[in-house]
C-alpha positions in Angstrom: -37.5 222.0 144.6 -34.7 220.8 141.9 -35.0 217.8 139.9 -31.7 216.3 140.5 -33.1 216.5 144.2 -36.5 215.1 143.6 -34.4 212.2 141.9 -32.0 211.8 144.8 -35.5 211.6 146.9 -36.8 208.8 145.1 -33.5 206.7 145.1 -33.0 206.9 148.6 -34.8 203.9 149.1 -32.1 201.7 147.5 -34.1 200.4 145.1 -34.0 200.0 141.3 -35.7 202.3 139.1 -36.8 202.1 135.8 -35.9 205.1 133.5 -39.8 205.6 132.7 -40.9 205.4 136.3 -38.5 208.2 137.2 -39.7 210.8 134.5 -43.1 209.6 135.5 -42.5 210.5 139.1 -40.2 213.3 138.6 -42.1 215.2 135.7 -39.0 215.2 133.9 -37.6 214.8 129.9 -35.6 211.9 129.3 -33.2 214.0 127.5 -33.0 216.2 130.8 -33.2 212.9 133.0 -30.4 211.7 131.2 -28.2 214.7 131.8 -29.0 214.3 135.4 -28.3 211.1 135.8 -24.8 211.3 133.7 -23.7 213.9 136.0 -24.4 211.4 139.0 -22.7 208.4 137.2 -19.3 210.8 136.3 -19.1 211.1 140.2 -19.6 207.7 141.3 -23.2 208.6 142.8 -25.2 206.1 140.8 -24.7 203.0 139.6 -26.8 201.7 136.2 -28.1 198.7 135.5 -28.2 196.6 132.3 -28.6 198.7 129.0 -28.6 202.1 131.5 -32.6 201.7 131.7 -32.1 201.0 135.3 -30.6 203.2 138.4 -29.6 203.4 141.9 -27.5 204.8 144.5 -24.1 204.2 145.0 -24.0 202.1 148.7 -21.7 205.3 149.4 -24.1 207.9 148.7 -27.2 205.7 150.0 -25.8 205.8 153.6 -24.5 209.6 153.2 -28.3 210.7 152.6 -29.4 208.4 155.4 -27.5 209.6 158.1 -28.2 213.2 157.1 -31.8 212.5 157.5 -31.3 211.4 160.6 -29.3 213.8 161.9 -32.3 216.6 160.4 -34.8 214.4 162.2 -32.6 214.9 165.4 -32.3 218.9 165.1 -35.5 219.1 164.6 -36.6 217.7 167.5 -33.6 219.5 169.4 -35.3 222.4 168.1 
């Protein structure tokens, strides 16, 4: 799974996540993480906390990912 997907999966609980936590759980370097977060921030997918040390999904992306997850569950049940 691409690192950006792993990061989004980690963030989909809609809580603030410390950058150190993300680097450890996703097993990505801080440089690569900052590059990915820069991309996500540029396209308004994430919120950066104070001093850019914490991150969480923007409400519209959280809603989108939640709806996709629910749709995937329905699709898998209906086969």
